[in-house]
C-alpha positions as CSV (number, residue, x, y, z in Angstrom):
1,M,-46.3,47.6,-8.7
2,L,-44.6,47.9,-12.6
3,P,-47.1,46.0,-15.5
4,M,-46.2,42.7,-15.9
5,N,-45.2,41.1,-19.5
6,N,-47.6,38.7,-21.2
7,N,-44.9,37.1,-23.2
8,K,-44.9,34.0,-25.7
9,I,-43.9,30.9,-23.3
10,F,-41.4,28.7,-25.1
11,S,-42.3,25.5,-24.2
12,L,-39.7,23.3,-22.1
13,Q,-42.2,20.6,-20.9
14,N,-41.7,18.3,-23.4
15,L,-37.7,18.3,-23.4
16,L,-37.9,17.3,-19.8
17,I,-39.8,13.9,-20.3
18,D,-37.9,11.0,-18.5
19,H,-35.8,13.0,-16.3
20,Q,-35.3,12.3,-12.9
21,T,-36.8,14.5,-10.4
22,L,-36.5,15.7,-6.7
23,S,-39.3,17.4,-4.4
24,L,-38.7,20.8,-2.7
25,N,-37.5,19.2,0.8
26,E,-34.6,17.6,-1.4
27,L,-33.7,20.5,-2.9
28,D,-33.5,22.4,0.4
29,K,-30.2,20.4,1.0
30,V,-28.6,22.6,-1.3
31,R,-29.9,26.0,-0.9
32,L,-26.1,27.8,-1.1
33,L,-27.7,31.2,0.3
34,N,-23.3,31.7,0.5
35,R,-22.1,30.4,-2.8
36,Q,-19.8,30.6,-5.8
37,D,-22.1,31.4,-9.4
38,T,-21.1,30.4,-12.7
39,K,-23.0,31.4,-15.5
40,F,-23.5,30.7,-19.0
41,V,-25.8,32.1,-22.2
42,F,-27.0,30.0,-24.9
43,N,-29.2,30.0,-27.8
44,Q,-32.5,27.6,-26.9
45,T,-31.9,25.7,-30.2
46,Q,-28.7,24.2,-27.6
47,L,-30.9,23.3,-25.0
48,P,-32.6,20.1,-26.1
49,I,-28.9,18.7,-26.3
50,I,-27.9,19.8,-23.0
51,L,-30.6,18.9,-21.2
52,A,-30.2,15.1,-22.8
53,R,-26.7,15.3,-21.9
54,I,-26.9,16.2,-18.0
55,K,-30.1,13.6,-17.7
56,P,-27.8,11.1,-16.0
57,F,-26.0,13.7,-13.6
58,Y,-28.8,15.9,-12.2
59,R,-32.4,15.8,-11.0
60,I,-35.2,18.4,-11.9
61,L,-37.3,19.9,-9.1
62,E,-40.9,18.5,-9.6
63,I,-44.0,20.0,-7.4
64,R,-47.6,19.0,-8.2
65,N,-46.6,17.4,-11.6
66,K,-45.1,20.7,-12.5
67,L,-41.0,20.9,-13.7
68,V,-41.3,24.5,-15.1
69,F,-41.9,27.4,-12.7
70,T,-42.7,31.3,-13.5
71,Y,-40.6,33.9,-11.4
72,D,-41.7,37.3,-11.3
73,T,-39.2,40.4,-10.1
74,T,-39.1,43.8,-9.4
75,Y,-36.3,45.7,-8.6
76,F,-35.4,48.9,-6.5
77,D,-33.3,51.6,-7.4
78,T,-32.1,55.2,-6.8
79,D,-33.2,57.6,-9.4
80,K,-29.4,57.9,-10.6
81,F,-29.5,53.9,-10.6
82,L,-26.8,53.4,-7.8
83,F,-27.1,49.5,-8.0
84,Y,-27.2,49.7,-12.0
85,N,-24.2,51.7,-11.9
86,Q,-22.1,49.4,-9.3
87,H,-22.3,46.5,-11.9
88,H,-21.4,48.9,-14.8
89,N,-18.9,50.0,-12.9
90,E,-17.8,46.4,-11.9
91,N,-17.8,47.4,-8.2
92,R,-16.2,45.0,-6.2
93,N,-19.3,45.1,-3.6
94,R,-22.2,45.5,-5.3
95,F,-26.1,44.9,-4.5
96,K,-29.6,44.0,-6.0
97,V,-32.7,44.9,-4.1
98,R,-36.0,43.3,-5.5
99,F,-39.2,41.4,-4.4
100,R,-39.4,38.2,-5.9
101,K,-42.4,35.7,-6.4
102,Y,-41.7,31.8,-6.7
103,S,-44.4,30.2,-8.2
104,S,-42.9,27.0,-7.3
105,N,-44.3,27.4,-3.8
106,S,-46.3,30.4,-4.2
107,N,-43.9,32.1,-1.5
108,T,-42.8,36.1,-2.2
109,F,-39.7,37.3,-0.6
110,F,-38.1,40.8,-0.3
111,E,-34.2,40.1,-1.1
112,I,-31.0,41.8,-1.2
113,K,-28.4,39.9,-3.4
114,I,-25.0,40.8,-2.5
115,K,-21.6,40.3,-4.5
116,N,-18.9,40.6,-2.4
117,N,-14.9,41.1,-2.9
118,K,-14.5,37.6,-2.9
119,N,-16.5,37.2,-6.0
120,R,-19.3,35.1,-3.6
121,T,-22.6,35.6,-3.9
122,V,-24.5,36.2,-0.8
123,K,-28.5,36.6,-0.6
124,K,-30.2,38.0,2.7
125,R,-34.2,37.8,1.9
126,L,-37.6,38.3,4.3
127,M,-40.7,36.5,3.4
128,V,-43.3,39.1,2.8
129,D,-46.9,38.4,1.5
130,E,-47.0,40.5,-2.0
131,I,-44.7,42.5,-4.0
132,N,-45.3,45.9,-3.2
133,D,-44.3,49.2,-4.8
134,Y,-43.3,50.1,-1.6
135,L,-40.7,49.5,1.0
136,G,-41.9,48.6,4.5
137,K,-40.3,49.1,8.1
138,Q,-38.6,45.5,7.7
139,E,-37.1,45.9,4.0
140,K,-35.7,49.2,5.1
141,N,-34.3,48.0,8.2
142,L,-32.9,45.3,6.1
143,I,-31.3,47.6,3.5
144,F,-29.7,49.9,6.3
145,E,-28.5,46.8,8.0
146,I,-26.9,45.4,5.0
147,I,-26.1,48.0,2.8
148,G,-25.8,51.2,5.3
149,L,-28.0,52.9,2.9
150,Q,-30.9,55.5,3.5
151,P,-34.0,53.7,1.7
152,N,-36.1,56.4,1.3
153,G,-34.4,57.3,-2.1
154,L,-35.5,53.7,-3.6
155,S,-38.3,53.0,-5.9
156,P,-39.5,50.2,-8.4
157,K,-37.5,50.7,-11.6
158,L,-37.9,47.1,-13.6
159,N,-39.9,44.1,-13.4
160,I,-38.3,40.8,-14.8
161,Q,-40.2,37.7,-15.8
162,F,-38.6,34.5,-16.6
163,S,-39.1,30.5,-16.6
164,R,-37.0,28.3,-14.5
165,I,-36.4,24.8,-14.3
166,T,-34.3,24.0,-11.2
167,L,-31.9,21.1,-10.5
168,A,-29.6,19.4,-8.1
169,D,-27.0,17.2,-8.8
170,N,-27.0,13.4,-7.6
171,S,-25.1,14.2,-4.7
172,F,-26.6,17.2,-3.6
173,N,-23.5,19.5,-4.1
174,E,-24.7,21.6,-6.9
175,R,-27.6,23.7,-7.5
176,L,-28.3,24.5,-11.2
177,T,-30.8,26.8,-12.5
178,I,-31.8,27.4,-16.6
179,D,-34.0,30.5,-17.4
180,S,-35.8,31.2,-20.4
181,N,-38.5,33.3,-21.9
182,L,-37.1,36.6,-20.2
183,S,-38.9,39.4,-20.5
184,A,-38.4,43.2,-18.9
185,N,-40.5,46.3,-18.7
186,N,-40.3,49.5,-16.5
187,G,-43.6,50.8,-17.3
188,S,-43.3,52.6,-20.4
189,S,-40.7,50.2,-22.0
190,S,-40.3,46.9,-22.4
191,K,-38.6,43.9,-24.3
192,I,-39.0,40.3,-24.7
193,F,-35.4,38.4,-25.0
194,D,-36.8,35.4,-26.9
195,K,-34.3,32.7,-28.1
196,L,-31.7,33.1,-25.0
197,V,-31.1,31.2,-22.2
198,I,-29.5,32.0,-19.0
199,S,-28.3,28.9,-16.9
200,E,-26.2,29.4,-13.4
201,I,-24.6,26.8,-11.7
202,K,-24.1,27.7,-7.6
203,Q,-21.7,25.7,-5.7
204,K,-20.1,26.5,-2.2
205,K,-16.8,26.4,-4.1
206,Y,-15.9,26.8,-7.8
207,N,-15.3,23.1,-9.2
208,P,-14.3,23.5,-12.9
209,K,-14.9,19.2,-12.7
210,S,-18.5,20.0,-12.6
211,Q,-20.8,17.6,-15.1
212,F,-22.9,20.5,-16.3
213,I,-19.7,22.7,-16.4
214,Q,-17.8,19.9,-18.6
215,I,-20.7,19.3,-21.1
216,L,-21.0,23.0,-21.6
217,R,-17.3,23.3,-22.4
218,D,-17.4,20.5,-24.5
219,L,-20.1,22.5,-26.6
220,K,-17.7,25.5,-26.9
221,I,-20.3,27.7,-24.7
222,P,-18.2,29.9,-22.6
223,E,-18.9,31.2,-19.2
224,M,-20.9,34.6,-19.4
225,R,-21.4,37.2,-16.7
226,F,-24.8,38.0,-17.0
227,S,-27.4,40.4,-15.0
228,K,-30.8,40.4,-16.0
229,Y,-31.6,43.6,-13.9
230,C,-28.7,45.0,-15.8
231,M,-29.8,43.5,-19.6
232,G,-33.2,44.7,-18.9
233,M,-32.3,48.2,-17.7
234,L,-30.1,48.9,-20.5
235,H,-33.2,47.5,-23.2
236,V,-35.7,50.0,-21.8
237,N,-33.7,53.0,-20.5
238,N,-31.9,55.0,-23.2
239,E,-30.7,57.6,-20.7
240,I,-28.5,55.1,-18.9
241,K,-24.6,54.5,-19.7
242,Y,-23.9,51.1,-21.0
243,N,-20.2,51.4,-22.6
244,R,-18.6,48.4,-20.3
245,F,-21.5,46.3,-21.3
246,K,-21.2,46.9,-25.2
247,P,-18.9,43.6,-25.8
248,K,-21.3,41.7,-23.8
249,L,-24.1,43.3,-25.8
250,L,-22.2,42.0,-29.0
251,Q,-22.1,38.6,-27.3
252,I,-25.6,38.4,-26.8
253,N,-26.3,39.3,-30.3
254,K,-24.4,36.6,-32.0
255,I,-26.1,34.1,-30.0
256,L,-29.5,35.3,-30.4
257,T,-28.7,35.0,-34.4
258,Q,-27.4,31.7,-34.0
259,A,-29.6,29.2,-36.3
């Protein structure tokens, strides 16, 4: 298993006072394992006003008086970085293979995240006991079934950690995540993306009239495709290609330098 980062945590708790909450059982009404994803990336200085504006329309997941949860993810790839290159080359069908531990419910899953040629995200997963640095029989079978790939060439390539708040709209049609404190580590190099916030709205079908989308448009925050795995990889590995990511890196650097 790749070593985890101990990064300074940007405190979200004080920004969430007086927000309406929901339980994990209520959140399960909008699981959306087959969905349309829309992402936004912005500077954490904009987060207080965004949280204030969405307050009437979205409820925040609360478990045992906690509203902010840590996600710990280890990504697997080939030695030639097949899955990274699928994203870099903008393949219509692409995959991520990972173990992820959810501190919200202490569950750990082995997951295959699929982006298909209809621009939909589908997630297949197995519950496991812990994050491993190897693939067991069940994990290998799922990889072969879903990707058609012999899994013996896969190994852990990156550990990602971040803080997340999870919300659902009042009608339970949308699931919204807001991630901060992103850090990446490949065992020899690490990167902390301080000041960066990645938000993702998950819908059965893209609805531009979503309150969240309207609020971010009003704040002139554009939609942005963003992969934590790809951004982490290119910051800790100097040997992988990233030409097609250069415009996005410029966008992110501009976001990070905002006051």
